[in-house]
Chimera marker file (.cmm) of the C-alpha trace (Angstrom):
<marker_set name="trace">
<marker id="1" x="5.502" y="-14.457" z="6.950" r="1" g="1" b="0" radius="0.5"/>
<marker id="2" x="8.594" y="-14.951" z="4.872" r="1" g="1" b="0" radius="0.5"/>
<marker id="3" x="11.270" y="-12.146" z="4.584" r="1" g="1" b="0" radius="0.5"/>
<marker id="4" x="11.737" y="-12.983" z="1.010" r="1" g="1" b="0" radius="0.5"/>
<marker id="5" x="8.127" y="-12.001" z="0.084" r="1" g="1" b="0" radius="0.5"/>
<marker id="6" x="7.387" y="-9.415" z="2.878" r="1" g="1" b="0" radius="0.5"/>
<marker id="7" x="10.672" y="-7.466" z="2.764" r="1" g="1" b="0" radius="0.5"/>
<marker id="8" x="10.954" y="-7.674" z="-0.962" r="1" g="1" b="0" radius="0.5"/>
<marker id="9" x="7.388" y="-6.306" z="-1.414" r="1" g="1" b="0" radius="0.5"/>
<marker id="10" x="7.867" y="-3.394" z="1.007" r="1" g="1" b="0" radius="0.5"/>
<marker id="11" x="11.152" y="-2.459" z="-0.778" r="1" g="1" b="0" radius="0.5"/>
<marker id="12" x="9.727" y="-2.640" z="-4.156" r="1" g="1" b="0" radius="0.5"/>
<marker id="13" x="6.708" y="-0.640" z="-3.435" r="1" g="1" b="0" radius="0.5"/>
<marker id="14" x="8.701" y="1.860" z="-1.509" r="1" g="1" b="0" radius="0.5"/>
<marker id="15" x="11.096" y="2.360" z="-4.393" r="1" g="1" b="0" radius="0.5"/>
<marker id="16" x="8.418" y="2.281" z="-6.976" r="1" g="1" b="0" radius="0.5"/>
<marker id="17" x="6.835" y="5.319" z="-5.108" r="1" g="1" b="0" radius="0.5"/>
<marker id="18" x="10.322" y="7.052" z="-4.955" r="1" g="1" b="0" radius="0.5"/>
<marker id="19" x="10.414" y="6.831" z="-1.255" r="1" g="1" b="0" radius="0.5"/>
<marker id="20" x="13.449" y="6.492" z="0.709" r="1" g="1" b="0" radius="0.5"/>
<marker id="21" x="13.702" y="4.451" z="4.050" r="1" g="1" b="0" radius="0.5"/>
<marker id="22" x="13.449" y="7.814" z="5.829" r="1" g="1" b="0" radius="0.5"/>
<marker id="23" x="10.351" y="8.771" z="3.875" r="1" g="1" b="0" radius="0.5"/>
<marker id="24" x="8.618" y="5.560" z="4.686" r="1" g="1" b="0" radius="0.5"/>
<marker id="25" x="9.728" y="5.621" z="8.269" r="1" g="1" b="0" radius="0.5"/>
<marker id="26" x="8.372" y="9.113" z="8.749" r="1" g="1" b="0" radius="0.5"/>
<marker id="27" x="4.962" y="8.456" z="7.073" r="1" g="1" b="0" radius="0.5"/>
<marker id="28" x="4.411" y="5.367" z="9.441" r="1" g="1" b="0" radius="0.5"/>
<marker id="29" x="5.862" y="6.792" z="12.617" r="1" g="1" b="0" radius="0.5"/>
<marker id="30" x="8.807" y="4.445" z="12.511" r="1" g="1" b="0" radius="0.5"/>
<marker id="31" x="12.526" y="4.566" z="12.465" r="1" g="1" b="0" radius="0.5"/>
<marker id="32" x="14.610" y="4.129" z="9.472" r="1" g="1" b="0" radius="0.5"/>
<marker id="33" x="16.231" y="1.249" z="11.119" r="1" g="1" b="0" radius="0.5"/>
<marker id="34" x="12.860" y="-0.422" z="11.846" r="1" g="1" b="0" radius="0.5"/>
<marker id="35" x="11.996" y="-0.243" z="8.038" r="1" g="1" b="0" radius="0.5"/>
<marker id="36" x="15.390" y="-1.561" z="7.038" r="1" g="1" b="0" radius="0.5"/>
<marker id="37" x="14.904" y="-4.451" z="9.418" r="1" g="1" b="0" radius="0.5"/>
<marker id="38" x="11.511" y="-5.257" z="7.987" r="1" g="1" b="0" radius="0.5"/>
<marker id="39" x="13.075" y="-5.157" z="4.433" r="1" g="1" b="0" radius="0.5"/>
<marker id="40" x="16.131" y="-7.188" z="5.356" r="1" g="1" b="0" radius="0.5"/>
<marker id="41" x="15.774" y="-9.391" z="8.527" r="1" g="1" b="0" radius="0.5"/>
<marker id="42" x="14.501" y="-12.743" z="8.970" r="1" g="1" b="0" radius="0.5"/>
<marker id="43" x="11.899" y="-13.071" z="10.260" r="1" g="1" b="0" radius="0.5"/>
<marker id="44" x="10.202" y="-9.795" z="10.147" r="1" g="1" b="0" radius="0.5"/>
<marker id="45" x="8.024" y="-9.085" z="13.312" r="1" g="1" b="0" radius="0.5"/>
<marker id="46" x="5.928" y="-6.134" z="12.587" r="1" g="1" b="0" radius="0.5"/>
<marker id="47" x="2.807" y="-5.440" z="14.820" r="1" g="1" b="0" radius="0.5"/>
<marker id="48" x="-0.577" y="-5.591" z="13.147" r="1" g="1" b="0" radius="0.5"/>
<marker id="49" x="-0.861" y="-1.750" z="13.560" r="1" g="1" b="0" radius="0.5"/>
<marker id="50" x="2.465" y="-1.047" z="11.904" r="1" g="1" b="0" radius="0.5"/>
<marker id="51" x="1.696" y="-3.458" z="9.081" r="1" g="1" b="0" radius="0.5"/>
<marker id="52" x="-1.483" y="-1.707" z="8.570" r="1" g="1" b="0" radius="0.5"/>
<marker id="53" x="0.078" y="1.564" z="8.426" r="1" g="1" b="0" radius="0.5"/>
<marker id="54" x="2.809" y="0.564" z="5.998" r="1" g="1" b="0" radius="0.5"/>
<marker id="55" x="0.129" y="-0.975" z="3.711" r="1" g="1" b="0" radius="0.5"/>
<marker id="56" x="-1.863" y="2.193" z="3.743" r="1" g="1" b="0" radius="0.5"/>
<marker id="57" x="1.298" y="4.419" z="2.953" r="1" g="1" b="0" radius="0.5"/>
<marker id="58" x="2.255" y="2.118" z="0.058" r="1" g="1" b="0" radius="0.5"/>
<marker id="59" x="-1.464" y="1.838" z="-1.022" r="1" g="1" b="0" radius="0.5"/>
<marker id="60" x="-1.909" y="-1.877" z="-0.957" r="1" g="1" b="0" radius="0.5"/>
<marker id="61" x="-3.507" y="-4.458" z="1.332" r="1" g="1" b="0" radius="0.5"/>
<marker id="62" x="-1.893" y="-6.130" z="4.241" r="1" g="1" b="0" radius="0.5"/>
<marker id="63" x="-2.476" y="-9.525" z="2.477" r="1" g="1" b="0" radius="0.5"/>
<marker id="64" x="-0.367" y="-8.433" z="-0.527" r="1" g="1" b="0" radius="0.5"/>
<marker id="65" x="2.430" y="-7.490" z="1.853" r="1" g="1" b="0" radius="0.5"/>
<marker id="66" x="2.549" y="-10.852" z="3.614" r="1" g="1" b="0" radius="0.5"/>
<marker id="67" x="1.983" y="-12.848" z="0.587" r="1" g="1" b="0" radius="0.5"/>
<marker id="68" x="-1.617" y="-13.925" z="0.813" r="1" g="1" b="0" radius="0.5"/>
<marker id="69" x="-2.676" y="-11.820" z="-2.185" r="1" g="1" b="0" radius="0.5"/>
<marker id="70" x="-0.376" y="-12.328" z="-5.236" r="1" g="1" b="0" radius="0.5"/>
<marker id="71" x="-1.181" y="-9.580" z="-7.658" r="1" g="1" b="0" radius="0.5"/>
<marker id="72" x="-0.315" y="-5.989" z="-7.115" r="1" g="1" b="0" radius="0.5"/>
<marker id="73" x="-3.085" y="-4.613" z="-9.165" r="1" g="1" b="0" radius="0.5"/>
<marker id="74" x="-5.777" y="-6.345" z="-7.145" r="1" g="1" b="0" radius="0.5"/>
<marker id="75" x="-4.171" y="-5.163" z="-3.736" r="1" g="1" b="0" radius="0.5"/>
<marker id="76" x="-3.973" y="-1.586" z="-5.052" r="1" g="1" b="0" radius="0.5"/>
<marker id="77" x="-7.615" y="-1.623" z="-6.125" r="1" g="1" b="0" radius="0.5"/>
<marker id="78" x="-8.751" y="-3.046" z="-2.793" r="1" g="1" b="0" radius="0.5"/>
<marker id="79" x="-6.752" y="-0.471" z="-0.823" r="1" g="1" b="0" radius="0.5"/>
<marker id="80" x="-8.268" y="2.299" z="-3.086" r="1" g="1" b="0" radius="0.5"/>
<marker id="81" x="-11.785" y="0.971" z="-2.385" r="1" g="1" b="0" radius="0.5"/>
<marker id="82" x="-11.109" y="0.898" z="1.383" r="1" g="1" b="0" radius="0.5"/>
<marker id="83" x="-10.122" y="4.637" z="1.153" r="1" g="1" b="0" radius="0.5"/>
<marker id="84" x="-12.986" y="5.544" z="-1.258" r="1" g="1" b="0" radius="0.5"/>
<marker id="85" x="-15.354" y="3.768" z="1.077" r="1" g="1" b="0" radius="0.5"/>
<marker id="86" x="-14.286" y="6.168" z="4.003" r="1" g="1" b="0" radius="0.5"/>
<marker id="87" x="-14.831" y="9.215" z="1.902" r="1" g="1" b="0" radius="0.5"/>
<marker id="88" x="-17.899" y="11.549" z="2.328" r="1" g="1" b="0" radius="0.5"/>
<marker id="89" x="-20.820" y="10.736" z="-0.098" r="1" g="1" b="0" radius="0.5"/>
<marker id="90" x="-20.358" y="13.958" z="-2.071" r="1" g="1" b="0" radius="0.5"/>
<marker id="91" x="-16.561" y="12.946" z="-2.782" r="1" g="1" b="0" radius="0.5"/>
<marker id="92" x="-17.601" y="9.441" z="-3.844" r="1" g="1" b="0" radius="0.5"/>
<marker id="93" x="-20.229" y="10.904" z="-6.193" r="1" g="1" b="0" radius="0.5"/>
<marker id="94" x="-17.515" y="13.178" z="-7.824" r="1" g="1" b="0" radius="0.5"/>
<marker id="95" x="-15.203" y="10.222" z="-8.224" r="1" g="1" b="0" radius="0.5"/>
<marker id="96" x="-17.654" y="8.104" z="-9.887" r="1" g="1" b="0" radius="0.5"/>
<marker id="97" x="-18.646" y="10.896" z="-12.320" r="1" g="1" b="0" radius="0.5"/>
<marker id="98" x="-14.849" y="11.395" z="-13.032" r="1" g="1" b="0" radius="0.5"/>
<marker id="99" x="-14.611" y="7.506" z="-13.740" r="1" g="1" b="0" radius="0.5"/>
<marker id="100" x="-17.542" y="7.577" z="-16.191" r="1" g="1" b="0" radius="0.5"/>
<marker id="101" x="-15.958" y="10.483" z="-17.954" r="1" g="1" b="0" radius="0.5"/>
<marker id="102" x="-12.597" y="8.658" z="-18.251" r="1" g="1" b="0" radius="0.5"/>
<marker id="103" x="-14.287" y="5.374" z="-19.152" r="1" g="1" b="0" radius="0.5"/>
<marker id="104" x="-16.070" y="7.101" z="-22.080" r="1" g="1" b="0" radius="0.5"/>
<marker id="105" x="-12.615" y="8.603" z="-23.284" r="1" g="1" b="0" radius="0.5"/>
<marker id="106" x="-11.173" y="5.103" z="-23.384" r="1" g="1" b="0" radius="0.5"/>
<marker id="107" x="-13.948" y="4.021" z="-25.768" r="1" g="1" b="0" radius="0.5"/>
<marker id="108" x="-13.082" y="6.619" z="-28.380" r="1" g="1" b="0" radius="0.5"/>
<link id1="1" id2="2" r="1" g="1" b="0" radius="0.2"/>
<link id1="2" id2="3" r="1" g="1" b="0" radius="0.2"/>
<link id1="3" id2="4" r="1" g="1" b="0" radius="0.2"/>
<link id1="4" id2="5" r="1" g="1" b="0" radius="0.2"/>
<link id1="5" id2="6" r="1" g="1" b="0" radius="0.2"/>
<link id1="6" id2="7" r="1" g="1" b="0" radius="0.2"/>
<link id1="7" id2="8" r="1" g="1" b="0" radius="0.2"/>
<link id1="8" id2="9" r="1" g="1" b="0" radius="0.2"/>
<link id1="9" id2="10" r="1" g="1" b="0" radius="0.2"/>
<link id1="10" id2="11" r="1" g="1" b="0" radius="0.2"/>
<link id1="11" id2="12" r="1" g="1" b="0" radius="0.2"/>
<link id1="12" id2="13" r="1" g="1" b="0" radius="0.2"/>
<link id1="13" id2="14" r="1" g="1" b="0" radius="0.2"/>
<link id1="14" id2="15" r="1" g="1" b="0" radius="0.2"/>
<link id1="15" id2="16" r="1" g="1" b="0" radius="0.2"/>
<link id1="16" id2="17" r="1" g="1" b="0" radius="0.2"/>
<link id1="17" id2="18" r="1" g="1" b="0" radius="0.2"/>
<link id1="18" id2="19" r="1" g="1" b="0" radius="0.2"/>
<link id1="19" id2="20" r="1" g="1" b="0" radius="0.2"/>
<link id1="20" id2="21" r="1" g="1" b="0" radius="0.2"/>
<link id1="21" id2="22" r="1" g="1" b="0" radius="0.2"/>
<link id1="22" id2="23" r="1" g="1" b="0" radius="0.2"/>
<link id1="23" id2="24" r="1" g="1" b="0" radius="0.2"/>
<link id1="24" id2="25" r="1" g="1" b="0" radius="0.2"/>
<link id1="25" id2="26" r="1" g="1" b="0" radius="0.2"/>
<link id1="26" id2="27" r="1" g="1" b="0" radius="0.2"/>
<link id1="27" id2="28" r="1" g="1" b="0" radius="0.2"/>
<link id1="28" id2="29" r="1" g="1" b="0" radius="0.2"/>
<link id1="29" id2="30" r="1" g="1" b="0" radius="0.2"/>
<link id1="30" id2="31" r="1" g="1" b="0" radius="0.2"/>
<link id1="31" id2="32" r="1" g="1" b="0" radius="0.2"/>
<link id1="32" id2="33" r="1" g="1" b="0" radius="0.2"/>
<link id1="33" id2="34" r="1" g="1" b="0" radius="0.2"/>
<link id1="34" id2="35" r="1" g="1" b="0" radius="0.2"/>
<link id1="35" id2="36" r="1" g="1" b="0" radius="0.2"/>
<link id1="36" id2="37" r="1" g="1" b="0" radius="0.2"/>
<link id1="37" id2="38" r="1" g="1" b="0" radius="0.2"/>
<link id1="38" id2="39" r="1" g="1" b="0" radius="0.2"/>
<link id1="39" id2="40" r="1" g="1" b="0" radius="0.2"/>
<link id1="40" id2="41" r="1" g="1" b="0" radius="0.2"/>
<link id1="41" id2="42" r="1" g="1" b="0" radius="0.2"/>
<link id1="42" id2="43" r="1" g="1" b="0" radius="0.2"/>
<link id1="43" id2="44" r="1" g="1" b="0" radius="0.2"/>
<link id1="44" id2="45" r="1" g="1" b="0" radius="0.2"/>
<link id1="45" id2="46" r="1" g="1" b="0" radius="0.2"/>
<link id1="46" id2="47" r="1" g="1" b="0" radius="0.2"/>
<link id1="47" id2="48" r="1" g="1" b="0" radius="0.2"/>
<link id1="48" id2="49" r="1" g="1" b="0" radius="0.2"/>
<link id1="49" id2="50" r="1" g="1" b="0" radius="0.2"/>
<link id1="50" id2="51" r="1" g="1" b="0" radius="0.2"/>
<link id1="51" id2="52" r="1" g="1" b="0" radius="0.2"/>
<link id1="52" id2="53" r="1" g="1" b="0" radius="0.2"/>
<link id1="53" id2="54" r="1" g="1" b="0" radius="0.2"/>
<link id1="54" id2="55" r="1" g="1" b="0" radius="0.2"/>
<link id1="55" id2="56" r="1" g="1" b="0" radius="0.2"/>
<link id1="56" id2="57" r="1" g="1" b="0" radius="0.2"/>
<link id1="57" id2="58" r="1" g="1" b="0" radius="0.2"/>
<link id1="58" id2="59" r="1" g="1" b="0" radius="0.2"/>
<link id1="59" id2="60" r="1" g="1" b="0" radius="0.2"/>
<link id1="60" id2="61" r="1" g="1" b="0" radius="0.2"/>
<link id1="61" id2="62" r="1" g="1" b="0" radius="0.2"/>
<link id1="62" id2="63" r="1" g="1" b="0" radius="0.2"/>
<link id1="63" id2="64" r="1" g="1" b="0" radius="0.2"/>
<link id1="64" id2="65" r="1" g="1" b="0" radius="0.2"/>
<link id1="65" id2="66" r="1" g="1" b="0" radius="0.2"/>
<link id1="66" id2="67" r="1" g="1" b="0" radius="0.2"/>
<link id1="67" id2="68" r="1" g="1" b="0" radius="0.2"/>
<link id1="68" id2="69" r="1" g="1" b="0" radius="0.2"/>
<link id1="69" id2="70" r="1" g="1" b="0" radius="0.2"/>
<link id1="70" id2="71" r="1" g="1" b="0" radius="0.2"/>
<link id1="71" id2="72" r="1" g="1" b="0" radius="0.2"/>
<link id1="72" id2="73" r="1" g="1" b="0" radius="0.2"/>
<link id1="73" id2="74" r="1" g="1" b="0" radius="0.2"/>
<link id1="74" id2="75" r="1" g="1" b="0" radius="0.2"/>
<link id1="75" id2="76" r="1" g="1" b="0" radius="0.2"/>
<link id1="76" id2="77" r="1" g="1" b="0" radius="0.2"/>
<link id1="77" id2="78" r="1" g="1" b="0" radius="0.2"/>
<link id1="78" id2="79" r="1" g="1" b="0" radius="0.2"/>
<link id1="79" id2="80" r="1" g="1" b="0" radius="0.2"/>
<link id1="80" id2="81" r="1" g="1" b="0" radius="0.2"/>
<link id1="81" id2="82" r="1" g="1" b="0" radius="0.2"/>
<link id1="82" id2="83" r="1" g="1" b="0" radius="0.2"/>
<link id1="83" id2="84" r="1" g="1" b="0" radius="0.2"/>
<link id1="84" id2="85" r="1" g="1" b="0" radius="0.2"/>
<link id1="85" id2="86" r="1" g="1" b="0" radius="0.2"/>
<link id1="86" id2="87" r="1" g="1" b="0" radius="0.2"/>
<link id1="87" id2="88" r="1" g="1" b="0" radius="0.2"/>
<link id1="88" id2="89" r="1" g="1" b="0" radius="0.2"/>
<link id1="89" id2="90" r="1" g="1" b="0" radius="0.2"/>
<link id1="90" id2="91" r="1" g="1" b="0" radius="0.2"/>
<link id1="91" id2="92" r="1" g="1" b="0" radius="0.2"/>
<link id1="92" id2="93" r="1" g="1" b="0" radius="0.2"/>
<link id1="93" id2="94" r="1" g="1" b="0" radius="0.2"/>
<link id1="94" id2="95" r="1" g="1" b="0" radius="0.2"/>
<link id1="95" id2="96" r="1" g="1" b="0" radius="0.2"/>
<link id1="96" id2="97" r="1" g="1" b="0" radius="0.2"/>
<link id1="97" id2="98" r="1" g="1" b="0" radius="0.2"/>
<link id1="98" id2="99" r="1" g="1" b="0" radius="0.2"/>
<link id1="99" id2="100" r="1" g="1" b="0" radius="0.2"/>
<link id1="100" id2="101" r="1" g="1" b="0" radius="0.2"/>
<link id1="101" id2="102" r="1" g="1" b="0" radius="0.2"/>
<link id1="102" id2="103" r="1" g="1" b="0" radius="0.2"/>
<link id1="103" id2="104" r="1" g="1" b="0" radius="0.2"/>
<link id1="104" id2="105" r="1" g="1" b="0" radius="0.2"/>
<link id1="105" id2="106" r="1" g="1" b="0" radius="0.2"/>
<link id1="106" id2="107" r="1" g="1" b="0" radius="0.2"/>
<link id1="107" id2="108" r="1" g="1" b="0" radius="0.2"/>
</marker_set>
């Protein structure tokens, strides 16, 4: 896992979401210095659990963070689907209905 990709992606996603180092640290149960080290040190050595927590907060896949997945859009879609899959059936039905409505607006 190269710092150039991993650290850069964490920092880009964090700032895109308007999060500070403190915000991401708090959301993942980490320290500010730990998040800073992941963004800046070579080589980063996050645990699988911490990597998963960071990906979930940043709404992407772990594969995207470590460079196995190259497009952000795909990583965001996969992360959304993972979250969607864990929702109650009634919630998923509402989301599908909303998607159909939004899709019909795009055709107009």
